[in-house]
Backbone as numpy.savetxt, mean C-alpha at the origin, in Angstrom:
# Nx Ny Nz CAx CAy CAz Cx Cy Cz
-31.57 34.10 22.03 -30.37 32.79 22.40 -30.62 31.60 20.88
-31.47 31.65 20.41 -30.93 30.52 19.00 -30.54 31.17 18.14
-30.15 32.53 18.42 -29.96 34.08 17.67 -27.69 32.31 17.71
-27.71 33.45 19.11 -26.37 32.44 20.06 -25.92 31.49 19.49
-27.24 30.54 20.21 -26.24 29.09 19.73 -26.16 28.02 18.88
-27.33 29.28 17.69 -26.64 28.83 16.22 -25.54 29.26 15.48
-24.84 30.23 15.80 -23.61 31.11 16.12 -22.95 30.45 16.02
-22.56 29.85 17.64 -21.97 28.97 18.33 -21.49 27.78 17.65
-22.79 27.12 17.13 -22.69 26.14 16.52 -21.55 26.38 15.60
-21.94 27.41 14.49 -21.07 27.58 13.03 -20.65 28.03 12.27
-20.06 29.03 14.00 -18.36 28.54 14.33 -17.46 27.43 15.09
-18.15 26.63 15.80 -17.51 25.60 15.95 -17.14 24.60 15.26
-18.22 24.83 14.07 -17.88 24.33 11.95 -17.17 24.38 11.60
-17.03 25.68 11.06 -15.37 26.14 10.52 -14.64 25.83 11.66
-14.30 26.61 13.26 -12.61 26.19 13.42 -12.80 24.30 13.55
-13.39 23.53 13.25 -13.00 22.21 13.08 -12.09 21.80 12.00
-13.61 22.77 10.87 -12.51 21.94 10.09 -11.71 22.79 9.16
-11.27 24.34 9.92 -10.36 25.16 9.44 -9.46 24.45 9.73
-8.55 23.64 10.60 -7.51 22.92 9.96 -7.01 21.69 8.83
-8.29 21.76 8.59 -7.97 20.77 7.58 -8.34 21.73 5.76
-8.48 23.09 5.66 -8.87 23.32 4.78 -7.20 24.01 4.95
-7.08 24.30 5.96 -5.56 24.94 5.87 -4.52 24.20 6.10
-4.62 22.23 5.51 -3.41 21.67 5.38 -2.99 21.02 3.76
-2.82 21.50 2.92 -1.99 21.13 2.44 -1.18 19.41 1.46
-0.90 19.41 0.69 0.04 18.60 0.39 0.80 18.81 -1.47
2.15 18.45 -1.16 2.51 18.13 -2.16 2.30 16.24 -3.18
3.17 16.57 -4.16 2.47 15.47 -4.40 3.22 14.76 -5.76
3.81 13.73 -5.55 5.59 13.17 -6.81 4.62 11.65 -7.33
5.21 11.88 -8.91 4.40 10.70 -9.57 6.23 9.91 -9.77
6.04 8.19 -8.86 7.73 8.04 -9.46 6.53 6.70 -9.86
7.83 6.63 -11.48 7.18 5.15 -11.89 8.75 5.26 -13.02
8.97 3.47 -12.89 10.25 3.19 -13.71 10.21 1.34 -14.38
10.58 1.10 -15.04 10.48 -0.08 -15.28 11.25 -0.69 -14.94
12.32 -0.86 -13.27 12.53 -1.63 -12.74 12.68 -2.28 -10.94
12.17 -3.01 -10.88 11.88 -2.88 -9.62 12.55 -1.93 -8.70
14.17 -2.64 -8.60 14.94 -1.97 -8.11 15.42 -0.54 -7.75
14.96 0.29 -8.45 14.82 1.35 -8.94 13.58 1.86 -8.59
12.58 1.41 -8.61 11.32 1.87 -8.02 11.83 1.79 -5.53
12.77 1.14 -5.22 12.08 0.54 -4.23 13.24 1.74 -3.84
14.86 2.69 -4.74 15.40 3.55 -4.45 14.73 4.64 -3.73
13.76 4.73 -5.45 13.23 5.90 -5.26 12.25 6.48 -3.99
11.51 5.08 -3.69 10.63 5.40 -2.34 11.02 5.37 -1.43
12.25 4.79 -1.74 13.12 5.33 -0.06 13.15 6.81 -0.22
13.67 7.38 -0.85 14.58 8.76 -1.03 12.76 9.73 -1.05
12.14 9.20 -1.83 10.21 10.56 -1.86 10.48 9.34 0.82
10.17 8.42 0.97 10.01 8.06 2.04 10.86 9.64 2.64
12.24 9.24 3.26 12.49 10.57 4.14 12.38 11.78 3.55
12.31 11.99 3.14 11.58 13.27 2.42 10.58 13.74 3.07
9.46 13.47 3.14 8.31 13.33 4.48 7.69 13.29 3.24
7.49 11.32 2.26 6.77 11.86 1.64 5.93 9.73 1.87
4.52 9.69 2.08 4.08 8.67 2.01 2.88 8.33 1.19
3.63 6.77 1.28 2.58 6.38 0.06 0.87 6.62 -0.24
0.67 6.83 -1.85 -0.70 7.00 -1.22 -1.79 5.66 -2.69
-0.81 4.89 -4.63 -1.82 4.20 -5.00 -0.22 3.86 -5.80
-0.32 2.49 -6.11 0.40 1.94 -7.16 -0.25 1.36 -7.80
0.19 1.79 -8.87 -0.33 0.80 -10.71 0.55 -0.18 -11.29
0.69 -0.78 -11.42 1.85 -1.68 -12.80 0.87 -1.31 -14.49
1.63 -1.59 -14.99 1.08 -1.07 -16.63 1.61 -0.41 -17.50
1.40 -0.60 -18.69 1.77 0.86 -19.81 2.09 1.92 -19.23
2.56 2.82 -19.65 2.54 4.46 -19.69 2.41 4.65 -21.66
2.53 5.95 -22.00 2.19 6.14 -23.40 3.91 6.51 -23.60
4.43 6.88 -22.47 5.97 7.77 -22.79 7.12 6.12 -22.21
6.31 6.30 -20.93 7.63 5.02 -21.01 7.63 3.94 -20.43
6.59 2.66 -21.97 6.72 1.89 -21.85 5.75 1.24 -20.60
5.93 -0.55 -20.32 5.66 -0.82 -18.91 6.65 -0.64 -17.55
5.64 -0.26 -16.82 6.27 0.69 -15.44 5.51 0.27 -14.47
6.35 0.48 -13.23 4.91 0.48 -12.54 5.02 1.64 -11.92
4.04 2.85 -11.26 3.94 3.45 -10.98 3.54 4.17 -10.26
3.87 4.37 -8.94 3.47 4.79 -7.21 3.17 6.18 -7.39
2.46 6.99 -6.45 1.78 8.15 -6.72 1.95 8.30 -4.70
3.24 8.96 -4.58 3.15 9.41 -3.24 2.88 11.30 -2.62
2.63 10.95 -2.11 2.78 12.56 -0.91 3.01 13.39 0.27
2.97 14.88 0.41 3.87 15.45 1.81 3.12 16.24 2.21
2.73 15.42 3.49 1.62 16.43 3.27 1.82 17.51 4.22
1.53 18.64 4.32 2.39 19.89 5.41 2.25 19.91 6.53
1.14 19.04 7.92 1.36 19.13 8.97 1.79 17.35 9.31
2.47 16.61 8.75 3.58 15.13 9.12 4.26 16.09 8.87
5.09 15.67 10.27 6.63 15.23 9.98 7.31 14.04 9.72
6.36 13.51 9.92 7.33 11.64 10.03 8.45 11.76 9.09
9.02 10.56 8.84 9.27 10.14 7.19 9.10 8.72 7.11
9.31 8.08 6.49 8.97 6.77 6.09 9.73 5.80 5.43
10.02 4.43 6.10 10.53 3.67 5.47 9.78 2.92 4.33
10.73 1.81 2.97 9.53 1.00 1.97 10.19 0.46 2.15
9.72 -0.73 1.59 10.61 -1.76 0.39 9.44 -2.47 0.08
9.40 -2.69 -1.38 9.54 -3.37 -2.40 10.01 -4.12 -2.62
8.02 -5.30 -2.00 8.70 -7.53 -2.47 8.13 -7.14 -3.71
8.72 -7.86 -4.49 8.42 -8.44 -5.71 9.38 -9.42 -6.09
7.87 -10.19 -7.30 8.13 -11.24 -7.21 7.24 -12.29 -7.96
7.83 -13.47 -8.84 6.71 -13.75 -9.56 6.31 -15.61 -8.60
6.48 -15.92 -7.69 6.39 -16.36 -6.60 4.98 -16.37 -5.91
3.77 -16.39 -5.30 3.40 -16.43 -4.46 4.14 -16.59 -3.18
4.39 -17.61 -3.37 4.74 -18.25 -2.05 6.02 -17.57 -0.98
6.44 -16.81 -1.62 7.62 -16.17 -1.95 7.11 -14.61 -1.48
6.50 -14.05 -1.99 5.46 -13.19 -1.30 5.41 -12.86 -0.67
4.95 -13.79 0.13 4.29 -14.25 1.79 5.08 -14.71 2.72
5.73 -15.05 2.53 7.41 -15.20 2.89 7.88 -13.80 2.83
7.80 -12.88 1.97 8.28 -11.69 2.26 7.90 -10.57 3.15
6.28 -10.97 2.84 5.46 -10.00 3.81 5.63 -10.40 5.29
5.27 -11.19 5.28 5.73 -11.56 6.99 6.77 -11.02 7.23
7.70 -11.44 6.77 9.77 -10.76 7.43 8.97 -9.26 7.17
8.95 -8.73 6.64 8.71 -7.06 6.64 7.75 -6.95 7.71
6.59 -7.44 7.69 5.22 -7.07 9.05 6.58 -7.63 10.12
6.58 -8.08 11.18 8.07 -8.93 12.06 8.99 -7.65 12.19
8.82 -6.28 10.84 10.32 -5.64 10.95 9.58 -5.14 11.65
7.71 -4.59 11.83 7.05 -3.51 11.93 6.70 -2.90 10.31
6.78 -2.85 9.58 6.26 -2.83 8.45 4.51 -3.23 8.31
3.53 -2.09 7.47 2.27 -2.78 6.76 2.20 -2.19 5.42
1.60 -3.47 4.70 1.18 -3.85 3.47 0.35 -2.62 3.35
0.88 -1.36 2.41 -0.23 -0.56 1.56 -0.71 -0.29 -0.43
-0.47 -1.27 -0.49 0.04 -1.68 -1.49 0.17 -2.94 -2.22
-0.77 -2.83 -3.07 -0.51 -4.10 -4.34 -0.68 -3.68 -5.69
-0.04 -4.84 -7.01 0.13 -3.78 -8.66 0.53 -5.61 -9.09
0.71 -6.03 -9.99 1.32 -6.49 -10.82 1.69 -6.26 -11.92
3.34 -6.04 -12.70 3.62 -5.11 -13.58 5.00 -6.00 -14.37
5.22 -6.45 -15.75 5.60 -6.49 -16.32 7.04 -5.88 -16.80
8.24 -5.89 -15.29 9.43 -5.36 -15.07 10.59 -5.34 -15.88
11.70 -4.87 -17.11 12.56 -4.66 -17.73 12.62 -5.79 -17.70
13.33 -6.67 -16.75 13.84 -8.08 -16.34 13.50 -8.84 -14.97
12.24 -9.21 -15.11 12.20 -9.38 -14.12 10.77 -10.78 -14.47
10.63 -10.17 -15.81 9.48 -10.39 -16.40 8.10 -10.25 -15.23
7.22 -10.88 -15.26 5.12 -10.56 -14.65 6.09 -10.76 -12.93
5.47 -10.13 -12.27 6.01 -9.61 -11.30 4.46 -9.46 -10.36
4.57 -10.08 -8.55 3.24 -9.53 -8.10 3.96 -9.00 -7.03
3.92 -7.54 -6.67 4.54 -6.74 -6.14 3.82 -5.91 -5.29
3.68 -5.47 -3.95 3.92 -5.27 -2.68 5.02 -4.42 -1.98
4.21 -3.24 -1.85 4.55 -1.88 -0.85 4.61 -2.40 0.23
5.38 -2.58 1.12 5.15 -1.61 2.92 6.13 -0.78 2.92
4.87 -0.18 4.02 5.14 1.26 4.98 5.66 1.07 6.54
6.83 2.19 7.18 6.83 1.66 8.39 7.20 3.24 8.56
6.70 4.03 9.66 6.85 5.63 9.80 7.42 6.07 10.89
8.81 7.56 10.83 9.76 6.99 11.37 8.39 7.72 12.97
7.36 8.12 13.40 7.19 8.60 13.73 5.71 8.00 14.79
6.35 7.11 15.02 4.92 5.38 15.20 6.00 3.91 16.42
5.99 4.86 17.49 7.72 3.94 17.67 6.49 3.00 18.43
5.15 3.26 18.39 4.62 1.69 19.07 4.04 0.50 17.87
4.75 0.78 17.04 4.22 0.05 15.24 3.32 -0.58 15.64
1.82 -1.29 15.17 1.70 -2.77 15.21 2.42 -4.03 14.72
2.71 -4.58 15.11 2.78 -6.11 14.48 1.46 -7.06 13.83
2.03 -7.49 12.54 0.91 -7.95 11.45 1.07 -9.22 11.00
0.19 -10.64 11.05 0.85 -11.50 10.29 -0.35 -11.84 8.65
0.60 -12.17 8.04 0.55 -11.51 6.97 -0.76 -13.07 5.87
-1.20 -12.71 5.69 -1.69 -14.45 4.60 -1.92 -13.93 3.07
-0.92 -14.62 2.17 -1.74 -14.08 0.87 -2.62 -15.52 0.37
-3.72 -15.49 -1.03 -4.59 -16.21 -1.10 -4.07 -15.87 -2.04
-3.95 -16.66 -3.05 -3.77 -16.78 -4.67 -4.71 -18.10 -5.30
-5.47 -17.45 -6.21 -6.20 -18.13 -7.73 -6.78 -17.53 -8.19
-6.69 -18.70 -9.07 -7.52 -18.18 -10.43 -9.32 -18.05 -10.77
-10.03 -18.95 -9.82 -10.67 -18.65 -9.36 -12.21 -18.23 -8.49
-12.76 -17.62 -9.10 -12.83 -16.71 -7.85 -14.24 -17.72 -7.25
-14.54 -18.10 -7.56 -15.47 -19.36 -6.69 -14.62 -19.35 -5.07
-13.29 -20.18 -5.32 -12.89 -20.01 -4.96 -11.57 -19.90 -4.15
-11.73 -18.36 -4.30 -11.40 -17.08 -2.76 -12.24 -17.00 -2.26
-13.56 -16.33 -2.52 -14.30 -16.25 -1.35 -14.46 -17.40 -1.02
-14.12 -18.93 -1.34 -14.41 -19.50 0.14 -13.41 -19.04 0.91
-11.68 -19.26 0.70 -10.83 -19.49 1.41 -11.15 -18.15 1.94
-11.23 -17.60 1.74 -11.56 -15.82 2.42 -12.95 -15.81 2.84
-13.49 -16.08 3.36 -14.77 -16.48 4.16 -14.02 -17.74 5.64
-13.07 -18.70 5.59 -11.83 -19.32 6.12 -11.27 -18.64 6.14
-10.50 -17.53 6.15 -9.52 -16.86 6.34 -10.15 -15.97 7.49
-11.03 -15.06 7.23 -11.96 -14.44 8.31 -12.27 -14.94 9.57
-12.51 -16.03 9.46 -12.58 -16.83 10.25 -11.18 -17.43 11.60
-9.87 -17.03 10.83 -9.35 -17.09 11.49 -8.39 -15.71 12.01
-9.60 -14.47 11.68 -9.22 -13.27 11.98 -8.98 -12.31 10.97
-8.10 -12.80 9.98 -7.66 -11.93 9.25 -8.60 -10.87 8.43
-7.86 -9.97 8.24 -8.62 -8.85 7.49 -7.77 -8.77 5.54
-9.41 -8.96 4.96 -8.59 -8.78 3.47 -7.95 -6.90 2.97
-7.10 -6.85 3.27 -6.73 -5.32 2.78 -6.45 -5.00 0.85
-6.37 -6.57 0.07 -5.56 -6.04 -1.12 -5.35 -6.30 -1.77
-5.96 -6.26 -2.69 -6.56 -7.80 -4.28 -6.33 -6.88 -5.28
-5.20 -8.21 -6.92 -4.01 -7.46 -8.18 -5.11 -8.82 -9.19
-5.09 -9.03 -9.95 -5.49 -9.82 -10.43 -4.79 -9.09 -11.83
-4.26 -10.57 -12.97 -3.10 -10.48 -13.15 -2.47 -11.84 -13.51
-1.06 -11.50 -14.51 -0.23 -13.10 -15.03 0.07 -12.52 -14.53
1.00 -13.75 -13.46 1.84 -14.11 -13.25 2.70 -15.20 -13.66
4.00 -15.22 -13.67 5.43 -15.94 -14.50 4.77 -17.19 -14.28
4.69 -17.63 -12.85 4.35 -19.58 -12.70 2.55 -19.38 -12.20
2.04 -18.71 -11.70 0.80 -19.12 -11.60 -0.04 -18.99 -12.91
0.19 -17.92 -13.38 -0.97 -18.20 -14.67 -2.05 -16.99 -14.86
-3.15 -16.20 -14.96 -3.89 -15.56 -14.61 -4.65 -15.53 -13.09
-4.78 -14.68 -12.15 -4.36 -15.09 -10.82 -4.45 -14.46 -10.28
-5.17 -13.99 -9.14 -6.38 -13.29 -8.21 -5.59 -13.11 -6.66
-4.80 -12.27 -6.96 -4.04 -12.65 -5.20 -4.72 -11.32 -4.81
-5.41 -12.20 -3.00 -5.33 -11.46 -2.44 -4.55 -11.04 -0.61
-3.65 -9.98 -0.51 -2.86 -9.95 0.73 -4.63 -9.88 1.64
-4.20 -10.40 2.73 -4.72 -10.64 4.06 -3.63 -10.46 5.14
-4.67 -10.07 6.21 -3.76 -9.72 7.65 -4.66 -9.35 9.28
-3.46 -9.64 9.65 -4.40 -9.67 11.34 -3.38 -9.36 12.90
-3.56 -9.10 13.35 -3.02 -8.19 14.50 -1.88 -9.97 14.33
-1.05 -9.32 15.17 0.70 -10.39 15.89 0.11 -10.96 17.04
0.44 -11.71 17.48 -0.28 -12.55 18.51 1.23 -13.02 19.35
């Protein structure tokens, strides 16, 4: 009886893991020095079923100063994705654009700071919306931007008490703010 029970447990564990083992992914790297080009490339990839994984701004060996985005297409994922790339040197503008995207059903998935070819140093937020999610949750966004970590910790405590959760952080020099820490926070919209 113990052998049969042990065999059933082992079979159940294997059967539960089998779909995970069978699923495969395809990856694409998108890299450009122009935010408008990245917006188009991400939208094209999203329409082909690729979803956002990660973003980083910096200097690549061949491309120079670029924003680099990693996207993934999972074999079992039948969704398509819509993207908006929000890029600005002013955190107040980013706050406004992020909230407009949240009101339209997008949610923030990534953030970086990079120096674009024409825009100078910009904070970039990427928002995504999946086609197969008819009940897209709406979010209220609030950005915290400061040059002092002690101030950031105090502001995060205050905003957490209001129901917001931190979801991303970047550190970098922006055109107007100098060296800043920018944190994206959100809470479910009321």
